[in-house]
N, C-alpha and C positions, 0 to 999 in steps of 0.2 A: 846158845841163846839164853838170855836172862830168864829167870825163874818167874818173873812178873809178866812175861810175854806168853800168850796162848797160842798165837799163830804168827808165823813170820814167812813172808812170801818175797822171793828176790827174782825178778826178771822171768815171771812166769808167762809162757806162751802155749797154746794149743791150737794145732792145725788139723783141718780135715781135708782130705782129697776128694775133690768133686770131679766126676767124669761126665763128660757131655759127648754125645755123638753129633758129629758135624754134618753127616750125610742125610740124616732122617729126622723127621718131627717125632713127637711122642706117640703118634699114631702109625701103626705098622701093619702091613698085610701079613698073612700067614707065610707067604714066599719070602718076604723080607726077613720075618722072624727066623725061618729056617736057614736062610742064607747067613745071617749074623751068627747063628749057633754054630753052623759049620766053620765060619771064619774063626770063631773063639777056640774051637778045638784045634784047628790048624796052627793058630798062634800059640797056643799052649805047648803043642808038641814042638814047634820050632824054638819055643823059649828053652824047653828041657835040653834039647840037642845043642843049642848054641849059647845057653846061659844068657839069654837076653830077656828083656821085659816082655810080658805076655801081650802087652797092648801095642798095636801098631799106631804110630803117631800120624800116620796118613789117614787113619780111620777115626781115631777117638783122641780128644785132647783132654789133659788132666789139669785142673786148676786147684791151687791151694786156698782154702778158706780159713782165715785166722779167727777163730771164735775168741780167743784171748790173745793180746798182743803186747808182751813185754810190760807186764804190771807188777808193781811191788808194792807191799804195804804190810803194816804190823798191827796186831790186835793184842791189847793188853788183857790180862786175866781180869774177868769181871766186866769188860766192856760189852755193851749191847749195841751192835753194828747193823744199820739197815743198808742193804745192798739194793740200790734202785737203778733203773733204767728200762729203756723201751724193750719189748718182746725182741729177742734175737740179739741183745747187747752183750751177751756172755755171762750173765748172772748164774743160770742154771749150770753151765759148763764149770764155773768156778767152784760151785758147790759139789758137783760130782767128783771133781779133782780132789777137793779137800776130804770127801767121803771115801776115796780110794776107789770109786767106781770106775773111773777112767784115768789114764796116765797123762801127764803133761808132755808136750812135745820138747820144751826146754824149760829150764828154770830150777829153782830150789823151793821146797817147801819144808818148814820145820813145824811140828805140832807137839804142844806140851798138855797132854791131858787126853781123857777117853771121850770120843766123839760119838753123839747119837744124831742121826740125820733123818729128816723127813722131807724127801724130794717129791717129784711127781707121783701121782697114783700109780701104783703097780711097782714101785722101787722098794725092795727089801723084804717083801713077803713072797712066799713060795704059793702059788695059786692052788696047788692040789692039797695042801695042808689046811687043817682047821684053824679057826681064829685062836683057840687055845694052844694048838701046837705051834703057831706063828709066834705067839708071845713069848714062848721058851726059846724058839729059834733065834729070834731078834736078841733076846738077852745073852744067848751063847755068843752071837756075833759081837756083841759089845764087850764080851770077856767076863760076863757075870756068871757066878755059880747059880746052880738050880735053886738052892736055898735062898739066895738073894731075889731071884725072880718071884719065888713063892711068897716072900714077904710084901711084894708089890702087887701081887696078882689080883687081889680083890678091888684095890684102887683102880688099877688099869681097866678092869671090867666095868666097873661102876661109872668111871669117867667116859668110857666109850660108848656106853648105852646099847650094847649089842649082846646082852646076856642070853637072850632067846636063841641067838644063832652062833654061840660060841663053839659049838661042835658041828658047824657047818663049814665045808671047804670055802676058803675066801674068795674063789673064783666065782662063786654064787652071790656074793656080796654086791650091792650098788656101790657107786663111786663114793657116796656120802658115807655108808658104813665102812667101807675100806678105810677112808681118811680118818674117821674118828677112832678106829682101832689103832691105825698107824701112828697117829699123833699121841694117842694115850700110852702106847708103849714107849715111844721115843722120849716122851716127857717125864716118864715116871721111873725110868731105869738109872737114875742118879748120873747122868752124863756130866762131864766137866765142861764140855763144849756141845751147844745144841745148834744144829744147822736146820733151818726150816725154809722151805721153798714154795711160797704161794699156795699152801694147802687150804687157806681159808677162804679161797674161792668157792670151794665145795662145802655143802653143810648149811644149815639154817643160821639164823642170826644168834640165837642162843648158843649154840656150839661155837660160833666164832668168839663170842664174848668169853666162853669158858677157856678157849685157847689162848686169847690174850691175857687173861688172869693167870693162867698157868705159866706161860712164858714170863710174865712179871715176877712170879714166885720164884721161878729158877734164877732170873737174873738178880732178884734180891738177895739170894742166898750166895752171891758172889761167882756165880757160873758165868760163862761166856756164851753169848748169843749172837749168831749171824742170822739175819732175817731178811728174806727176799720177799717183797711185797709191792703191790700197786696201789696200796691204801695208805695214803699220807698220814691219816689220823692214827692208824694202828702203829705206823713206823715212828710217829712222833711220841705217842703214848709209851712205846716199849723201849725205844732206843736213844742213846745220847750221842751217837756218832752216825755218820752217813758217808757212803762211797757211791758215786754215780758212775756207771759204765755206759759206754756208747762205742758201738763197733769194736768191741774187744779192749778198749783202752779206758783207763781212769780219766774222767773229764773233770772231776771235782771230788773233793774229800774235806770233811770237817764237821762243825757241829751239824746235828741232824736237821735242825731247821733251816740253816743256811743251805745245805744240800737239797732239801725238799724245795726251797725257792728257785734254786738254780734249775733243777729239774722241771720244775713248773714253768719256767720261762721258755725252755727249749720245747716243751710239749705244746705250748700255746701255739707256736709257729706251725707245728705239725697238724694241729687241729683244723687249720684252714685248707689242707690238702684234701683231694678226693680219697676215698677209701676203697673203690674197686680193685685197684692194684696193690693195695698195701700188703707187704710180705711179713710185717711185724705183728702177726696176729697168732692167736692160740686157738686150739680145738681141733676136732676131727674133720670140720669144714664139709660135712654132708650138707650143710646150709652155709652160705657165705653172704654177708651183708655187702651190698653194692652201692648204696646211697642213702643219705639221710636229708629230708627236707622238712622244713617248718611252713605250716600253713595257718592262716587265720580262719575265722568262722565263715567268711565269705569265699573260702576255697582259694584264696590268693596265696601264692608262694611269698614268704617274707625272708628278707635277709637279716632283719632285726625285729625285737618285739618290745612293747612297753610294759613296765609294771602295771598289773592289774588286767592285762590282755588275756583273753581265752585263745589257745593256740592248739594245734594238732601236731604231734611229732610222728612222722612216717619214716619207719626204717625198712628199706627195700632190701629184697634178698633174692638169690637164686638157690635152688635146693636139688640134690641129686634124687631125693626120696620124698614121698608124701607122708607126713605123719599125722594121723588122726588118733584121738583118744589117747594120746601120750601125755606125759607130764612135761609141759613145754613151759620155760621159764624165760621170759624176755625182760631185760632190765637196762636202764641206763643210770649211771652215777653222775651227779651234777657236782663239779669242782670249782671252787671260788677262784678268783684271780690270785689269791695268795696260796693256793694250793691245798686247802681244806676241802674235804668231801662234805658238802652241804647236805645231801640226801641221795637215797637210792629210790627210784621209782620203778615198780615191776607189776606185772599182771597178777602174781600170786598174793603177796602180802598186802599190796595197796588195795586191791578190789576183788580179788578171789575169782578172776576170770580165766577160764580155760581157752587155749588157742590151738588151732590147727595150723599145720605147715604145708603149703602146697608146692608145687614145682617152681613156681615163681609168684612174688606177691609182696605185700608189705605188711608189717605190724603198725597199728595206729594207736598212739596214746594221746587222749584229750588231757590237756593240762589247763584247767581254768583259773583264772584269776592270778596269773603269776605274781609271785610275792618275792621277787628278787629286786634288789637295787641294781643301778646301772653297772655294767662291766662285761667282760668277755668270760663266759663260763664253760670250760672244757667239759665234754660229755664222753664218758666210756660206755661203749654198748656191749651187750653180752646176751648170749643165748644158749640155753642148754635143753636137751631132750633126755627125759628120765636120768637126770643128775649126771649126764655125760655132756661136757662142754662141746658145742658145736662151733661157735665162732666168738671171739672176744678180741675187741680192738680198742686199744687206749686212744684217748683224744680223738675219737672218731669225727666228731663235729664240734663246732663252737656255737654256743647259744649267746648271741649278742643282745644285751638288754640296755634299754634306755629308760631313765626315770620317767614315770607316768603318774597320773593322778589316782593312785591306787586306793586311797581313803575317800576320795570324793570332796576333799576339803581344799585342794590346791596346795597342800603342804605334805611335807614328809619329815620324818625324824632325821636328826643329824646323821650323815653318812658314817661318822666314827663310831656310831652305836651298832654297826653290823650290816651284814648283807641281806637279811631276811626281813621282810615286812609282814606284820600279823594283823588280821582283822580283828577288832575288839570293840566292846562297848563298856560304858562306864555308867554308875549310878551313885547317888549319895543316899544313905539310910540313916534315919534318925532313930537312935536307940536310947 
């Protein structure tokens, strides 16, 4: 492998074996469960004696799921690569393989440099150890000497903002605290290759900006960055190259803006589908979104709105638990037709309103005087409870906007000037 290549992947595939019982649904009586357990014991004994597979094909079928399917690409040293795609497209699997957390089924991987990885919350830290101990543990895993970690220790702690809880076991941290410390460790221990997987979804806006700034610093030092994100603005700000995955395959690769445009076009089609049965969602799913509807002030459901309209966005859900007096964050991102995130609307930062979660119901957001030009705007919806993601669906719905008389003048500024309309007033002052 050439010295100017950081990562080279040839014909990489990863499969998982899925098992499905043919005879029963997911709900079983005690008798059925005991019968199945007895059958399993019998099958295992039979397997030992006859050296056969422990599963009876007449009882259970096995299917292979290809999380990655024969992908090949090369990353140059110093490249900043955005890995994008729908949930379940293979992005996280790719980073886990590069981080040596899981092994590929087939293919070849060559890596030139020391890797630091920040994958989903919970990866890489020992829950029983304190924050302080995990900093040194991660440094050792990365191959660093204790004195090297000591040199960076104060910077890591300051960046993470968890000084008060440094000697507390990390199993007692909130998801936000966990991610802040994990990112601080991964980003400050001088990796030659940094892998980051969607950690910016947890944490406040200030921390997200700090993360992007830190990754930019790392990239500007000539280090290599692979960045999995659903945030087009962050990907465009940080990366120069993009790879789009879909169903485990590379469907597009090239300049980051061109990759984001391709992805945006494919997601626009998905946004017109219903969300109740969507499986490309993230979170614990104690709460699941089932439907999104738009209503006007007369209570009429709308297929489209006009600039200047007052509307209500209702996000319907079913929940397995009732949450009262919890920290509930409900949000939706509005993404322009060209793939840029225009705004994030949520109950905490926008208006400071607390929300309860019932067994079933809907969250309603009033959006007065819509200030968008005409177009189809994709919206991603998100809900977390006590900083734990419950449900997150990309392109959950499309907000279709037509130009209206926003200013009350019968005129609008030229469309080439942007997607946003702003109420304003003018005066002339003689000085």
